[in-house]
Each structure stands twice: as C-alpha cells, then as structure tokens.
C-alpha positions in Angstrom: 39.8 38.4 -7.5 36.8 36.4 -8.7 34.0 38.6 -10.0 30.4 38.1 -8.7 29.3 38.0 -12.3 31.4 34.9 -12.8 31.0 33.1 -9.5 28.9 34.6 -6.7 30.0 32.0 -4.1 33.7 32.4 -4.8 33.6 36.1 -5.0 31.9 36.5 -1.6 33.6 33.6 0.2 36.9 33.1 -1.6 39.0 34.9 1.0 37.3 33.1 3.8 37.8 29.7 2.1 41.5 30.5 1.6 42.1 31.5 5.2 39.8 28.9 6.9 40.9 25.4 7.9 38.5 22.6 8.5 38.9 21.5 12.1 40.6 18.1 12.3 37.6 16.5 14.1 35.0 17.8 11.6 34.1 16.9 8.0 33.4 20.5 7.0 33.2 24.1 8.2 30.7 26.7 7.1 28.3 29.3 8.3 26.1 26.7 10.0 29.1 24.9 11.4 30.8 28.0 12.8 27.6 28.8 14.7 27.5 25.3 16.1 31.1 25.7 17.3 30.4 29.1 18.9 27.3 27.7 20.7 29.4 24.6 21.8 32.1 26.9 23.2 29.4 29.0 25.0 27.6 26.0 26.6 30.7 24.1 27.5 31.9 27.3 29.3 28.6 27.5 31.1 28.5 23.9 32.1 32.1 23.6 33.2 31.5 25.2 36.6 28.0 23.9 37.2 27.6 21.2 39.8 24.6 18.9 39.7 23.9 19.3 43.4 23.4 23.0 43.0 20.5 22.6 40.6 16.9 22.1 41.8 15.7 21.4 38.3 15.6 17.6 38.2 16.0 17.1 34.4 18.9 19.7 34.3 20.5 18.1 37.3 20.3 14.7 35.5 21.9 16.2 32.4 24.8 17.6 34.5 25.3 14.2 36.2 25.4 12.5 32.8 27.7 15.1 31.4 30.2 14.7 34.2 30.0 10.9 33.9 30.6 11.1 30.2 33.7 13.1 30.8 35.1 10.8 33.6 37.5 8.9 31.4 39.4 7.7 34.4 36.4 5.5 35.4 35.5 4.7 31.8 39.1 3.5 31.0 39.1 1.5 34.3 35.8 -0.2 33.4 37.0 -1.0 29.9 34.4 -3.2 28.2 33.0 -4.7 31.4 29.7 -2.7 31.3 29.0 -4.0 27.8 29.8 -7.7 28.4 26.2 -8.7 29.5 24.7 -7.3 26.3 27.1 -9.3 24.1 26.5 -12.5 26.2 22.7 -12.0 25.8 23.0 -12.1 22.0 25.5 -15.0 22.1 23.0 -17.0 24.2 20.3 -16.7 21.5 19.3 -19.3 19.0 16.6 -18.8 16.4 13.8 -20.1 18.6 14.7 -17.9 21.6 15.3 -14.9 19.3 11.8 -15.3 18.0 10.3 -15.7 21.4 12.1 -12.7 22.9 11.6 -10.2 20.1 9.5 -7.9 22.4 12.2 -7.8 25.0 15.0 -7.3 22.5 13.1 -4.5 20.9 12.2 -2.7 24.1 15.7 -3.1 25.5 17.2 -1.5 22.4 19.0 -4.5 20.9 19.7 -4.4 17.1 16.8 -6.3 15.5 16.9 -6.9 11.7 13.6 -5.1 11.1 11.9 -2.0 12.5 8.5 -1.0 13.7 8.1 2.7 14.4 5.2 4.9 15.6 4.6 8.1 13.6 1.7 10.3 12.7 -0.6 8.7 10.2 0.0 10.8 7.0 -3.7 10.4 6.0 -5.0 11.3 9.5 -2.3 13.2 11.3 -4.2 13.6 14.6 -3.5 9.9 15.2 -0.5 7.6 15.1 0.2 4.7 12.7 2.6 1.8 12.7 5.4 1.9 10.2 7.5 -1.1 9.1 11.0 -0.8 7.6 14.3 -2.5 7.0 17.5 -2.0 9.0 20.2 0.4 7.8 23.1 -0.6 5.6 26.8 -0.5 6.5 27.7 1.8 3.6 25.8 5.2 3.3 23.3 4.0 0.6 22.8 1.5 -2.1 24.9 3.3 -4.7 28.0 2.6 -2.7 27.6 -1.1 -3.3 28.1 -0.9 -7.0 31.2 -2.8 -8.0 32.5 0.3 -9.9 32.1 2.6 -6.8 35.6 3.9 -6.1 35.2 4.0 -2.3 33.4 0.6 -1.7 36.4 -1.7 -1.2 38.4 0.8 1.0 35.4 1.6 3.2 34.5 -2.1 3.8 38.2 -2.7 4.5 38.1 0.0 7.2 34.9 -1.5 8.6 36.4 -5.0 8.8 39.6 -3.8 10.4 37.7 -1.7 13.0 35.6 -4.7 14.1 38.7 -7.0 14.1 40.1 -4.7 16.8 36.8 -4.4 18.8 35.6 -8.0 18.9 38.7 -9.5 20.6 38.0 -7.1 23.5 35.0 -9.3 24.3 37.0 -12.4 24.3 36.6 -13.5 20.6 39.6 -15.0 18.9 40.9 -13.6 15.7 39.3 -16.4 13.8 36.0 -16.0 15.5 36.1 -12.2 14.9 36.8 -12.8 11.2 33.8 -15.2 11.0 31.5 -12.7 12.7 32.6 -9.9 10.3 32.2 -12.2 7.2 28.7 -13.1 8.3 27.8 -9.5 9.1 28.8 -8.4 5.6 27.0 -11.4 4.1 23.7 -10.4 5.8 24.3 -6.7 4.8 24.6 -7.9 1.2 21.2 -9.6 1.4 19.7 -6.2 2.4 21.2 -4.1 -0.4 18.7 -5.1 -3.2 15.6 -4.7 -1.0 16.1 -1.5 1.0 15.1 1.9 -0.3 17.5 4.0 -2.3 18.2 7.5 -1.1 16.2 8.8 -4.1 13.2 6.7 -3.0 13.4 7.9 0.6 13.5 11.5 -0.6 9.9 11.1 -2.0 8.6 10.3 1.4 4.9 10.6 0.5 5.4 7.7 -1.9 6.5 5.5 1.1 2.9 5.5 2.5 2.0 2.0 1.6 -0.6 0.7 4.1 -1.2 -3.0 4.3 -4.3 -4.4 6.1 -3.2 -6.1 9.3 -4.6 -9.5 8.3 -2.7 -9.3 5.0 0.5 -8.1 6.7 0.5 -10.9 9.2 -0.3 -13.5 6.6 2.7 -12.3 4.5 5.2 -12.3 7.4 5.5 -15.9 8.3 9.0 -16.5 9.8 8.6 -14.6 13.0 5.6 -14.2 15.4 4.7 -10.7 14.2 1.2 -10.7 15.7 2.4 -11.4 19.2 5.3 -8.9 18.8 3.2 -6.0 17.7 0.4 -6.6 20.2 3.0 -6.5 22.9 4.7 -3.4 21.7 1.7 -1.2 21.1 -0.8 -3.0 23.5 -3.4 -3.3 20.8 -4.0 -4.7 17.3 -3.5 -2.2 14.5 -5.9 -1.9 11.5 -3.0 -1.6 9.1 0.8 -1.3 8.9 2.6 1.2 6.6 5.3 -0.7 4.7 7.9 2.0 3.9 10.2 -0.5 2.1 8.1 -2.6 -0.1 10.9 -4.9 -1.5 12.0 -5.7 2.0 8.4 -6.5 3.0 8.0 -8.7 0.0 11.3 -10.6 0.5 11.1 -10.7 4.3 10.6 -14.5 4.6 13.5 -15.1 2.3 15.9 -13.0 4.4 14.7 -13.2 8.0 14.5 -16.9 8.7 16.1 -19.8 10.5 18.5 -20.7 7.7 20.0 -17.2 7.9 20.1 -17.1 11.7 23.9 -17.3 12.0 24.2 -14.3 9.6 21.6 -12.4 11.6 23.2 -13.2 14.9 26.6 -12.0 13.7 25.0 -8.9 12.3 23.4 -8.3 15.7 26.7 -8.8 17.5 28.6 -6.4 15.2 26.0 -3.7 15.5 25.8 -4.1 19.3 29.5 -3.9 19.7 29.7 -0.8 17.6 26.8 0.9 19.4 28.9 0.8 22.6 31.7 3.0 21.1 30.5 6.2 22.7 30.1 4.8 26.2 33.2 2.8 27.0 36.9 3.5 27.3 38.7 6.1 25.3 40.6 3.5 23.3 37.3 1.8 22.4 35.8 5.2 21.5 38.7 6.0 19.2 38.6 2.6 17.4 34.8 2.6 17.2 34.8 5.8 15.2 37.3 4.7 12.6 34.7 3.8 10.0 32.7 7.0 10.3 35.9 9.1 10.1 37.0 7.3 7.0 33.6 7.8 5.5 33.7 11.6 6.0 37.4 12.2 5.7 37.7 13.4 9.3 41.3 13.3 10.5 40.9 12.6 14.2 38.3 11.8 16.9 36.7 14.5 19.0 38.6 15.6 22.1 37.4 13.9 25.3 35.7 17.1 26.6 33.9 17.7 23.3 32.9 14.1 23.1 31.3 14.3 26.6 29.5 17.4 25.5 28.2 15.7 22.3 27.0 12.7 24.2 25.3 14.5 27.0 23.6 17.2 24.9 22.3 14.7 22.4 20.9 12.5 25.2 19.3 15.5 27.0 18.8 17.6 23.8 15.6 19.4 24.8 16.8 20.1 28.3 19.9 21.8 26.9 17.8 23.6 24.3 15.5 25.0 26.8 18.4 26.3 28.9 20.0 27.9 25.8 16.8 29.4 24.6 15.8 30.9 27.9 19.3 32.3 28.5 20.4 33.5 25.1 17.3 34.2 23.0 15.7 37.6 23.4 12.1 38.6 22.9 13.1 41.5 20.6 14.7 39.1 18.2 11.7 36.7 18.5 9.2 39.5 17.6 11.3 40.7 14.7 11.6 37.2 13.3 7.9 36.7 13.8 7.3 39.9 11.9 9.5 38.7 9.0 7.7 35.4 9.0 4.3 37.0 8.8 5.5 39.2 6.0 6.8 36.2 4.1 3.5 34.5 4.4 1.8 37.6 3.1 4.2 37.8 0.2 3.4 34.2 -0.6 -0.3 34.9 -0.6 0.3 37.9 -3.0 2.4 35.8 -5.3 -0.2 33.0 -5.3 -3.0 35.4 -6.0 -1.1 36.7 -9.0 0.0 33.2 -10.2 -0.5 32.7 -13.9 -0.2 28.9 -14.2 -2.6 27.7 -11.5 -6.4 27.7 -11.5 -8.2 29.8 -8.8 -9.5 26.6 -7.2 -5.9 25.4 -6.4 -4.7 28.9 -5.5 -7.5 29.2 -2.9 -6.5 25.8 -1.4 -2.9 26.9 -1.2 -3.8 30.2 0.5 -5.9 28.3 2.9 -2.9 26.2 3.7 -0.8 29.4 4.3 -3.6 30.7 6.6 -3.3 27.6 8.8 0.5 27.5 8.7 1.8 27.8 12.3 5.2 29.5 13.0 7.1 28.2 16.1 10.1 30.5 17.0 12.9 30.2 19.5 12.1 27.4 21.9 9.1 25.4 23.3 7.0 26.6 26.1 7.6 23.5 28.1 10.0 20.5 28.4 8.6 17.2 27.1 7.4 15.1 30.1 9.7 12.2 29.2 12.8 14.1 30.4 11.4 14.1 34.0 11.6 10.3 33.9 15.4 10.3 33.2 17.7 9.7 36.2 21.4 9.1 36.4 22.7 6.8 39.2 26.2 7.2 40.4 26.5 3.4 41.1 25.8 2.6 37.4 28.3 3.0 34.6 27.8 5.5 31.8 26.6 2.7 29.5 24.1 1.4 32.0 22.7 4.9 32.6 22.5 5.5 28.9 20.8 2.2 28.4 18.2 2.9 31.1 17.4 6.3 29.4 17.2 4.6 26.0 14.7 2.0 27.3 12.5 4.9 28.7 12.6 6.5 25.2 11.7 3.2 23.4 8.8 2.4 25.8 7.4 6.0 25.4 7.8 5.7 21.6 5.5 2.6 21.3 3.1 4.0 24.0 2.4 6.9 21.6 0.4 4.6 19.3 -2.8 4.8 21.4 -2.4 8.5 22.2 -3.2 11.5 20.0 -0.4 13.2 18.2 1.2 16.1 20.2 1.3 18.8 17.5 3.2 21.2 19.8 6.2 18.8 20.1 9.4 20.3 18.8 11.6 18.0 16.8 14.7 20.1 17.1 16.2 21.6 20.3 16.7 25.4 20.6 20.5 25.2 20.5 20.5 23.4 17.1 21.5 25.5 14.1 18.7 24.5 11.7 15.0 24.9 10.9 12.3 22.7 9.5 8.8 22.4 8.0 6.6 19.7 9.3 4.2 18.5 6.5 2.1 16.5 9.0 1.4 19.4 11.2 1.7 22.3 8.8 4.3 24.1 11.0 7.5 25.9 10.4 10.0 25.8 13.2 13.0 28.1 13.8 15.1 27.2 16.8 16.8 30.1 18.6 20.3 29.0 17.5 19.8 29.9 13.8 18.4 33.3 14.6 21.7 35.1 14.8 24.4 36.4 12.4 25.1 35.7 9.6 21.5 34.6 9.2 20.0 37.3 11.3 21.0 40.3 13.3 19.2 43.4 14.5 22.4 45.2 13.5 22.2 44.0 9.9 20.4 45.9 7.1 16.9 44.6 6.2 18.2 43.4 2.8 21.0 41.4 4.5 18.5 39.9 6.9 16.1 39.0 4.0 19.1 37.4 2.1 19.8 35.4 5.3 17.1 34.4 7.7 14.4 35.8 5.4 15.3 33.4 2.7 15.6 30.6 5.3 12.1 31.4 6.6 10.6 31.5 3.1 12.5 28.3 2.3 10.6 26.5 5.1 7.3 28.0 3.9 8.2 26.8 0.4 8.5 23.2 1.7 4.7 23.4 2.1 4.6 23.6 -1.7 7.5 21.4 -2.8 7.1 18.0 -4.5 6.4 16.3 -1.2 4.8 19.0 1.0 2.3 19.9 -1.8 0.7 16.5 -1.2 -0.4 17.5 2.3 -3.4 19.8 3.1 -3.8 22.6 5.6 -4.2 20.1 8.5 -1.1 18.2 7.6 -3.1 15.3 6.0 -1.9 13.7 2.8 -4.7 14.8 0.6 -4.7 15.8 -3.1 -6.0 19.4 -3.2 -4.8 20.0 -6.8 -6.7 19.9 -10.0 -5.3 17.4 -12.5 -4.2 20.2 -14.9 -2.5 22.1 -12.1 -0.7 19.1 -10.8 0.6 18.3 -14.3 1.8 21.9 -14.7 3.6 21.7 -11.3 5.2 18.4 -12.2 6.6 20.0 -15.4 8.1 22.7 -13.3 9.6 20.1 -11.0 11.2 18.4 -14.0 12.7 21.7 -15.0 14.2 22.1 -11.5 15.6 18.6 -11.7 17.2 19.3 -15.1 18.7 22.6 -13.8 20.9 20.7 -11.3 21.1 17.1 -12.7 24.6 16.2 -13.9 26.4 19.2 -12.5 29.9 18.2 -11.3 31.3 18.8 -7.9 33.7 16.7 -5.6 34.5 14.7 -8.7 31.0 13.4 -8.8 27.7 14.2 -10.6 24.7 15.7 -8.9 21.5 13.7 -8.8 18.8 16.3 -9.6 15.9 14.0 -8.5 17.4 13.4 -5.0 17.7 17.2 -4.3 14.6 18.5 -6.0 12.5 19.2 -2.9 15.2 21.3 -1.3 15.9 23.1 -4.6 12.2 24.0 -4.9 12.3 25.4 -1.4 15.5 27.4 -2.1 13.9 28.8 -5.3 10.7 29.7 -3.6 12.5 31.0 -0.6 14.7 33.3 -2.6 11.8 34.6 -4.6 9.7 35.4 -1.6 12.6 37.0 0.3 13.6 39.0 -2.7 10.0 40.3 -3.1 9.9 41.2 0.6 13.3 43.0 0.6 12.2 45.2 -2.3 9.3 46.6 -0.2 11.7 48.0 2.4 12.8 51.6 2.3 16.4 50.7 2.6 16.4 48.0 -0.1 19.9 47.0 -1.2 19.9 44.0 -3.5 23.7 43.7 -3.5 23.6 43.1 0.2 20.7 40.6 -0.3 22.5 38.4 -2.8 25.9 38.7 -1.0 24.2 37.6 2.2 22.6 34.7 0.5 26.1 33.6 -0.7 27.5 34.0 2.7 25.0 31.8 4.6 25.9 29.0 2.2 29.7 29.4 2.4 31.2 26.1 3.2 34.5 24.2 3.0 34.1 20.4 2.8 36.4 17.3 2.9 36.2 15.5 -0.5 35.0 12.2 1.0 32.3 13.9 3.0 31.1 15.9 0.0 31.0 12.7 -2.1 28.9 10.9 0.5 26.5 13.8 0.7 25.9 13.7 -3.0 24.7 10.1 -2.5 22.4 10.6 0.5 21.7 14.3 1.2 18.5 15.9 -0.2 20.2 19.3 -0.1 22.4 20.5 -2.9 26.1 21.3 -2.0 26.5 24.8 -0.5 28.3 26.2 -3.5 25.5 25.2 -5.9 22.9 26.5 -3.5 24.7 29.9 -3.5 25.2 30.1 -7.3 22.4 28.3 -9.1 19.3 29.9 -7.6 20.3 33.6 -8.2 20.8 32.8 -11.9 17.0 32.3 -12.1 16.1 35.8 -11.1 16.2 38.9 -13.3 17.0 41.1 -10.3 20.4 39.4 -10.0 21.3 40.2 -13.6 20.2 43.8 -13.1 21.9 44.3 -9.7 25.3 43.1 -10.9 25.1 43.9 -14.6 25.5 40.2 -15.5 26.0 39.7 -19.3 25.8 36.6 -21.5 29.6 36.2 -21.5 29.7 35.9 -17.7 30.0 32.7 -15.7 26.7 33.3 -13.7 24.7 33.9 -16.9 21.8 31.6 -17.7 19.6 32.0 -20.8 16.1 33.3 -20.0 14.4 30.3 -21.4 16.5 28.0 -19.0 15.7 30.0 -15.9 13.3 28.2 -13.4 10.9 30.0 -11.1 8.1 28.0 -9.5 6.6 30.1 -6.7 
C-alpha cells in the first residue's frame, strides 16, 4: 500500500488505477472522463426514443433529425463518397488564378485555405471585435514533433501517408496520383513548420497581440488579393489586423504563391478528403480516423451509435447543453455553488489585502478586478440565435446538411466583426465537463456537467467539496491573476495595471513555478515548465483559496480536502496520448497536478505528518505560493 506521505496520487487512486481499464475507443480515463461517459449514457438513453416529429422546439427537432441521419449507416454506406465528390472536383478545377479570385467563396464555403482570418474580441477594447490573421495547422501535433530526433515522427507520418493512400483512390485517383498528392501535401506542411507558432508561444496568448495597420498589412501581403478578400468577408475595411503568427506573416509571400500552387492544391485536397471522414460511409470513417488514433494510442474507432452522438452533439452543442441543464441541473446545487464562488472571491480579497509582496496600488486594482468578476453557473438563459437558423433536410445527405450548417456558422462568424461583442455568450455547453475563465470578459463559467460528484455533491462534506469543486472554482478565479490573465483589467481589456516593481516580483514567482515543474519526467518525456505555467499558477492559487475557505467551516477535515483533490485528478492515460499532451497541452499531467501543488502548503505536512524522508516532502525554501 502506497503511503500518502510518499505519493498522494497513488495512495488515493492506486486501487482505482489497478482495477480500471481505459476504454478501447478512448485515449484515457479519469474523473472528468468518467463523468463524460455517464452523461453520454444518460443523453443517449434520452434521445434513443425521441422522434423529431414529436418536438415543437425547432432547434431541438433539427438536432434529432441530424442525430438520426448521423446514425443511419445503411444510407451512409450506400452513398459511399458520392456526396463528397463535388467538393473534390471543385478543388481539382482550380488553378492559381481562379484560386485567388475565389478566395471569398472558398472561405465562406468552408474549404481548406492555407491561411486564416478570424473574428474575435479586440484584446485592447473587448466591447468590439478585431480581425486576427494566422497560419494553418500542422499535420503533426506541434513543431517539436518535426525534430529529426523525435521518436514518433517517422511512424506517425507513415500512418498519415497510408491513411491518405487508402482514401484518395475512393475519389478516382490512381495509386501514383495519390502518392504525388501526399508527397506534395507533406512538402507544403514542411514549409509551414519553421513559421508557425510553437505550443509554448501560443500558451502566452497575450504576446500574440501584434496589430498591423491595414495599409502596412496589405502592402506586405502581395501574392493574393487580400484587400478584396477581407472587404468581402467582413463587409468593411478594418483599421488593423492582429498577426498572431508573425513569422508566417513575414514569410507569407515566399510560401503562398504561384510557384507553390501545386503543393497548396494537394494540401487542400488532402485536408478536404480528411474533413469528410465523419460524414461518409463507415469504412471511410474508420480509415479517416487512423492517424488520430495512432497519435493518441486509441485501439479502435468509436462505435457507430457513439459516433452519431459525438457528431450530432458537437454540431448542436448548445441545444444539447440547454436540454441537459434544464433537465438535470437543480437550483439547490446552483445556489450552493454560487455561495462557494462568492466565498472564494471573498477569500481572494482577504488574501490580497494581507499580501506582503504587492504594493497597495496593485492590490486595489486586483480587488477591483475581483469585484467586477462575473460568475456564470449551470447553463445560459437563452439559446444562441444561430441555432434557430439550422435546418436538416431529409433529401440531403448527412455531409450536405453538415456543410449547410457549417456555412451558416462561417457567415455568422464574419458578420460579428461589425457587431458589439456578446459578453453573455457561453463558450462551453452545459453538458461539457469543464470550466473556464474568460480574460476578455472577466467571467468564470461553470457548466452544469462539472457540478456533480466527485467534484461536487450536496452529500459530500464541505471539506471534500472544497477539495473538489471549490479548488476548481478558485482555479478559474486564479486565471484572472496568472501570467496571461494578469495582463487584462477588470473590463477584460489588455491593460497593464501593475507597478513595475510588482510586475517584476510576480515574474520572479512565475519563474519559481516554472522551475518547480520543468524537467520532471513522466510518460518517458520531460515536462516543459514554461508551457504549463499558467495552469500551474491557477492550480496553486486555487488550492490556496480553497484550503483557506475549507478551514473556516465548522466541519473542517483537511484529510478529506487533500484526498478529494487527488481524486479529481485521478487519471489513466495511454503512453502515446500522454506524450502528445506534454508537447501541446497547457495543463500538467493529472498525477503531477495531484502531487506537486500540495507539497507547497504547510497544511499538507501537518495533516499527514509528512517528514523530510518522505516522497512528498519539499524543502520549505523550494515551496512556491503565489496567491
């Protein structure tokens, strides 16, 4: 039996790990994942007997129609690749000139274009939208996978090649033609590797705010008609464009040009063919998922009924979320979680007031930000209007209906540019087991799905709830003061509200948090402390605030608190998936989240009588506490 003093994670979760198998169609299983599976089972049971005709709610009726169509594999298998043929033929008919002339249509119709314009809140003025410019994604998870010494690079690219070699002939390409398209796709991908952002760069999202005046931007981009494209997409001329990937912007003309057209065209074909994998025959679906399964170590594709559920609930996410929230989330739980949230905010204010490394000027600004922080709990008050525009027509194929819905989404996305930001919009549906902090609106959001055991239960002790959902709530509050969130003010605008001395002190604490995790070994790889520092700051602050709150309750039980913390991070992960997450995920692996943060708090040592010879011991001078 592993002692808590030596390994909190293993002591609490060891028996569960030994007895639990990762489902064959999943890369991992853990507290979050088990809730996802339970909700999936509940909703699939609900939807099984619901007929679209019986619903007088138009968006929910459209969801049921789409769900039934997604699960109709008899029709999907009979149609084979026929519904996708026109899309492939459209790309095949393009040359460089017609590609340049039809960029607007290609973009609005959802074709893969080798650069992206997106509309998001302006970080410096979050009531309005701005235009962002970025590069396309890579084939492999991130730039680190392209290093010649990377042990997975060759095998993964081999799987990718073999997958496309099976799919392309279904559209009439010979083996030789398919091989050429794959070679050219990989060649274009290789051009992108040096110029796209690394995962570490993307993790510092405030640093990506690089506005370019419109005149300078259009002067720099010379190989495609950018001025015409943008004016057609957003129906106006922007003052500036935010270039999130500066190396891609600077090298754009050397990569996106007529000389590289054949590589670009093959890349578009490959991406278009792969994008169909969820909507065509079962054979196509199985083949089209080979690369992603190899990437995460998943043994087999999702069963047909679960695939249909995945497809329909992702397409109609907020419709399903509203159904789930209204049916399964009670007001008693909402009020209790709101009470805990308000208590966490109060604790934060107290801790800030007593802070001994910040000046009063910065403390006052931080408390002002907390006063403006808006909690959103359970599910939204209304369904976003766009879902009322979705329709599913029986005479169309699944792919055609999905494409029509996609085009509505794309059009609505660009139409946002001239409209004010909807600060009440939820960016997660209520049935999603997760939570988030929005830096540009200063909101913390807790969907209904996460507000249940093991994270939260009215039946659990207060200490257990603080070790679970309390720490999660305080984690999201802490994101307002992590290395990224701290750059935004009480209105969500990127605005430096720190004194120079306080900012330097905070950066020193960030460096200590980076050092605490950097180089730790797990999944036969080393942890990148810089990549995960924002989430570690949030975990650290979240545990501290939750611990402080738990100690104010009459029934305080810190053993229950720390053990619940370890339980919510319990997880069993396939090796390949764990290695991939170490390259791209801004969160530390679950075992490290469970074990490292408690080592920073004296209460952990006192509660479990941890001594210097124990595995969980950390010297006092090496313990990190920020908030």
